[in-house]
Every structure is written in C-alpha cells, then in structure tokens.
C-alpha positions in Angstrom: -142.7 -34.8 -62.6 -146.0 -36.4 -63.4 -149.3 -35.9 -61.8 -151.3 -38.8 -60.3 -154.9 -39.5 -60.8 -156.9 -40.4 -57.5 -160.6 -41.3 -57.1 -163.5 -39.9 -55.1 -164.5 -42.0 -52.1 -167.2 -44.5 -53.1 -169.3 -44.0 -50.2 -170.8 -40.5 -50.6 -174.2 -40.4 -52.1 -176.1 -37.4 -53.3 -176.3 -34.6 -51.1 -179.4 -33.8 -48.7 -178.9 -30.9 -49.0 -175.3 -30.5 -48.0 -172.6 -33.1 -48.0 -168.6 -32.0 -47.2 -166.1 -34.1 -48.4 -162.7 -34.2 -46.5 -159.6 -35.3 -48.2 -155.9 -34.6 -48.0 -154.5 -34.1 -51.6 -150.6 -35.3 -51.9 -148.7 -33.2 -54.3 -149.7 -33.4 -58.1 -152.5 -35.3 -57.5 -155.8 -34.7 -59.2 -159.2 -36.0 -59.5 -159.8 -36.5 -63.4 -162.4 -34.7 -65.4 -166.2 -35.3 -64.4 -169.3 -33.7 -63.2 -172.1 -33.9 -60.9 -175.8 -33.9 -60.5 -175.4 -31.5 -58.0 -173.6 -28.2 -57.3 -170.0 -28.0 -55.9 -168.0 -25.6 -54.0 -164.5 -26.6 -54.5 -162.2 -25.3 -51.4 -158.9 -25.8 -49.3 -158.6 -25.0 -45.9 -154.8 -25.1 -46.5 -152.7 -25.4 -49.7 -153.7 -24.5 -53.2 -156.1 -26.0 -55.6 -155.9 -26.3 -59.5 -159.2 -26.1 -61.2 -160.0 -26.7 -64.6 -163.4 -26.0 -66.3 -164.4 -25.5 -69.8 -162.3 -22.8 -71.4 -160.7 -21.8 -68.2 -158.0 -22.8 -65.8 -156.9 -21.3 -62.5 -155.5 -22.2 -59.0 -157.2 -20.8 -56.0 -155.8 -20.0 -52.4 -157.6 -20.5 -49.1 -159.0 -17.3 -49.5 -161.1 -18.3 -52.6 -163.3 -20.9 -53.6 -165.1 -22.3 -56.9 -168.7 -22.6 -57.5 -169.4 -25.3 -60.0 -173.2 -25.5 -60.9 -174.6 -29.1 -61.5 -173.6 -30.5 -64.9 -170.4 -28.3 -65.3 -167.4 -30.6 -66.1 -164.3 -30.1 -63.9 -161.0 -31.5 -62.9 -159.5 -30.6 -59.4 -155.9 -31.0 -58.4 -153.2 -29.6 -56.4 -149.5 -29.0 -57.5 -148.1 -28.7 -54.0 -150.6 -30.4 -51.8 -153.8 -29.2 -50.1 -156.4 -30.0 -47.4 -159.4 -30.4 -49.7 -162.9 -29.5 -48.3 -165.5 -30.0 -51.2 -169.1 -29.0 -50.7 -171.8 -31.0 -52.5 -174.9 -29.1 -52.5 -178.5 -30.4 -53.6 -180.0 -28.4 -56.7 -183.0 -28.2 -54.5 -181.4 -25.3 -52.6 -179.1 -23.7 -55.1 -181.7 -21.8 -57.0 -180.2 -18.4 -55.3 -176.6 -19.2 -56.3 -174.9 -18.4 -60.0 -175.9 -20.4 -62.9 -172.3 -20.1 -64.3 -169.1 -21.1 -62.5 -167.5 -18.4 -60.2 -164.7 -17.6 -58.5 -165.5 -16.0 -54.8 -163.7 -14.9 -51.6 -164.0 -17.1 -48.5 -164.1 -14.8 -45.5 -163.4 -16.1 -41.8 -167.0 -16.8 -41.1 -167.5 -19.3 -44.2 -164.2 -20.9 -43.3 -165.4 -21.4 -39.9 -168.8 -22.8 -41.2 -167.1 -25.2 -43.6 -165.0 -26.7 -40.8 -167.9 -26.9 -38.7 -170.3 -28.4 -41.1 -167.4 -30.9 -41.9 -166.9 -31.8 -38.3 -170.8 -32.4 -37.8 -170.8 -35.3 -40.3 -169.1 -37.3 -37.9 -172.1 -37.3 -35.6 -175.8 -37.3 -35.3 -176.3 -36.3 -31.8 -177.8 -32.7 -32.7 -179.4 -32.9 -36.1 -181.2 -29.6 -35.7 -177.8 -27.8 -35.0 -176.3 -29.5 -38.2 -179.3 -28.0 -40.2 -178.6 -24.4 -38.6 -174.9 -24.8 -39.7 -176.2 -25.8 -43.3 -178.4 -23.0 -43.6 -175.6 -20.6 -42.6 -173.4 -22.0 -45.2 -175.7 -21.5 -47.7 -176.7 -17.9 -46.7 -172.8 -17.1 -46.8 -172.7 -18.6 -50.3 -175.6 -16.5 -51.4 -174.0 -13.4 -50.0 -170.3 -14.3 -51.2 -168.6 -11.9 -53.7 -167.7 -12.9 -57.1 -164.1 -12.1 -57.7 -163.2 -11.0 -61.5 -160.6 -14.3 -61.9 -158.1 -16.0 -59.8 -154.5 -16.9 -61.0 -155.0 -18.0 -64.5 -153.4 -21.6 -65.4 -152.5 -23.1 -68.5 -154.4 -25.9 -70.2 -151.4 -27.0 -72.5 -148.8 -29.4 -71.3 -145.9 -27.2 -72.5 -147.2 -24.0 -71.0 -148.0 -25.9 -67.6 -144.3 -27.2 -67.3 -143.3 -23.4 -67.4 -145.8 -22.3 -65.0 -145.2 -25.3 -62.5 -141.5 -24.4 -62.4 -142.1 -21.0 -62.0 -144.7 -21.5 -59.2 -142.3 -24.1 -57.5 -139.6 -21.4 -57.5 -140.9 -17.8 -57.8 -137.3 -16.6 -57.6 -137.0 -18.1 -61.2 -136.8 -15.1 -63.6 -135.9 -17.0 -66.7 -137.3 -14.7 -69.9 -139.4 -16.0 -72.6 -136.3 -16.3 -74.7 -134.5 -18.5 -72.2 -137.5 -20.7 -71.8 -138.2 -20.7 -75.6 -134.6 -22.2 -76.0 -135.2 -24.7 -73.4 -138.6 -25.9 -75.0 -137.1 -25.9 -78.5 -139.4 -23.5 -79.8 -138.9 -19.5 -80.8 -139.7 -16.8 -78.3 -142.4 -15.4 -80.8 -144.2 -18.7 -80.5 -143.9 -19.1 -76.8 -145.5 -15.4 -76.2 -148.1 -16.0 -78.7 -149.0 -19.3 -76.9 -149.2 -17.5 -73.6 -151.3 -14.7 -74.9 -153.9 -17.2 -76.3 -154.1 -19.4 -73.3 -153.7 -17.1 -70.4 -154.4 -13.8 -72.0 -151.2 -12.3 -70.6 -147.4 -12.6 -71.2 -145.2 -14.6 -69.3 -143.9 -11.6 -67.5 -147.2 -10.4 -66.3 -148.4 -13.9 -65.2 -145.1 -14.4 -63.0 -145.8 -11.0 -61.5 -149.5 -11.9 -61.1 -148.3 -15.6 -59.6 -146.1 -13.8 -57.0 -148.8 -11.6 -55.6 -150.9 -14.7 -55.6 -148.4 -16.7 -53.9 -147.8 -13.8 -51.2 -151.4 -14.1 -50.1 -151.1 -17.8 -49.5 -147.9 -17.1 -47.5 -149.4 -14.2 -45.8 -151.8 -16.9 -44.3 -148.9 -18.6 -42.4 -146.3 -17.5 -40.0 -143.7 -16.0 -42.4 -142.9 -12.5 -41.9 -142.9 -10.0 -44.8 -139.2 -10.0 -45.1 -139.0 -13.8 -45.7 -142.0 -13.7 -48.0 -140.1 -10.9 -50.1 -137.1 -13.2 -50.5 -139.2 -16.3 -51.0 -140.9 -14.8 -54.0 -137.9 -13.2 -55.3 -138.2 -9.6 -54.5 -135.1 -7.4 -54.0 -136.1 -6.2 -50.7 -139.5 -6.2 -48.1 -140.2 -2.6 -49.5 -140.3 -3.6 -53.1 -142.5 -6.4 -52.1 -145.0 -4.1 -50.0 -144.9 -1.7 -52.9 -145.9 -4.1 -55.4 -148.6 -5.5 -53.0 -150.0 -2.2 -51.9 -150.1 -1.2 -55.8 -152.2 -4.4 -56.6 -154.4 -4.8 -53.6 -154.6 -1.4 -52.4 -153.3 -1.9 -48.7 -149.9 -3.1 -47.3 -149.5 -6.8 -46.5 -149.6 -5.8 -42.9 -153.2 -4.4 -43.3 -154.2 -7.1 -45.6 -153.3 -9.9 -42.9 -155.6 -7.8 -40.3 -158.5 -8.3 -43.0 -159.0 -4.7 -44.3 -159.0 -6.0 -48.0 -160.4 -8.7 -49.9 -158.5 -11.1 -52.1 -157.6 -9.7 -55.5 
C-alpha cells in the first residue's frame, strides 16, 4: 500500500510563543519534508508517529515525543493512524532546550498540559490562565529526560516494506532468508542493508519492535495475555520475561508508572 501526502493547515502563523496544532492523521499519511523558523515538538496523544530527520528515522509512542529545533528538516507521518498534537514554539523561549533533535519521555503531567493547551486555543476568556499553562508546558520540556533512541525506522523503500509488514503483524516471524527470497535479493545483502540503515539485524529489530508495540498496547485496555498473543509470544510469561529483561520491571508495574519508556 502507498502513503498519501497531506498538507499543514494554512491558517496557523508563527507561534507567540506557543501554538498547538491538532489533527487526526489517517493511516499511511504524512507531511512532506519541511522545516520551520520555530521549534517543534512532534507528539501523538494516541497512535504512533513516524519521524524522519537527516540521518535518522524512527517511530514514537504516546509515551514519547520528538524535539525539533528551528531549521531542522523533518517529515512526520503515521503508519496506523494517530491523534497528532504538534507544539510550535517561538525561538524567543527555546534557549534552554537542546540545540539538536532529541527523543524524550512524556509523563502524565506533560500529556495533560498539552491537551489543556490545545483546548485553550479555542477560547480567549482567560488569557492569564493560558499563559500559565504555556509556562508549565515550557517548564516540563526543559525538565524532560532525553532517551537514547526510539524505535529506528528504515529510510529505504525496500526495508520499509519489510518493517511495515512486521509492524502490522508482529507475529510475522519470517527470517532474513525468507524475506530475501521474496524481495529478490540475497540474505547477505538484506542483512547488510539492515545493519547499515538501522544499526541492527532484522531479528534484533523485530524484538525491539515487539517491545515498542507492547508499550503502545499497555496504554489501552488489553490484558497481558492478549498482548502476548498479539505480539507473537508463546505465553504471557514469555512476554513478561522479555519485557522485564528490557525495561527492568514487569508490564504490570510499568502500567503503574514505575518505569519510563525504554
């Protein structure tokens, strides 16, 4: 399936100092590559975003966001659909934020503040309150903890085809040899391209993707056993072991907020 290009709303000007864009992204839609004269936080309150910047491509869950300094070229989309909340922030107030793009954790407070800031754009009945919410959003961004990485995503069409299929069906356990036969290349070539583009093997990426998607599913109403089966684990105990090994706590404790996103 192909992706469809969508355009940004034409009626939003420069932030003064904060503007929150609210938009529902349909599956397989994207904003074409562009940049701004202001900073941006790319975030989704539900669903998953794909973010492409020079030299890096990854996806983020509602527990993560991406900071994009002014002038950084980027492309944002969603494979499965998402509720997009994009924060445009004037450079007059971003002096304390990182000078390079960064992925960071989004906790309950920042998530609630983003939702409140978006709602306040619909009314001007209390500008002082809106200013205080804006100040709290900026304070939370300054205190945000950067993450070493999100789920890496390939920039090449061939590898994206493989990753999209596995992401859509995490139980897909086809090996590099099986994928290479389908793509008409050698297994060695496919492995080499995965290592060059993503810095890891297909098997390692699949394992990381399952962990990433488990975090997305844990934010819903699905129980541990359902999640384990959805992701292709043999049992709930196998899923719990893999999750605890990677995150440091069980899925149940993670839901209670006793660990951050990986």
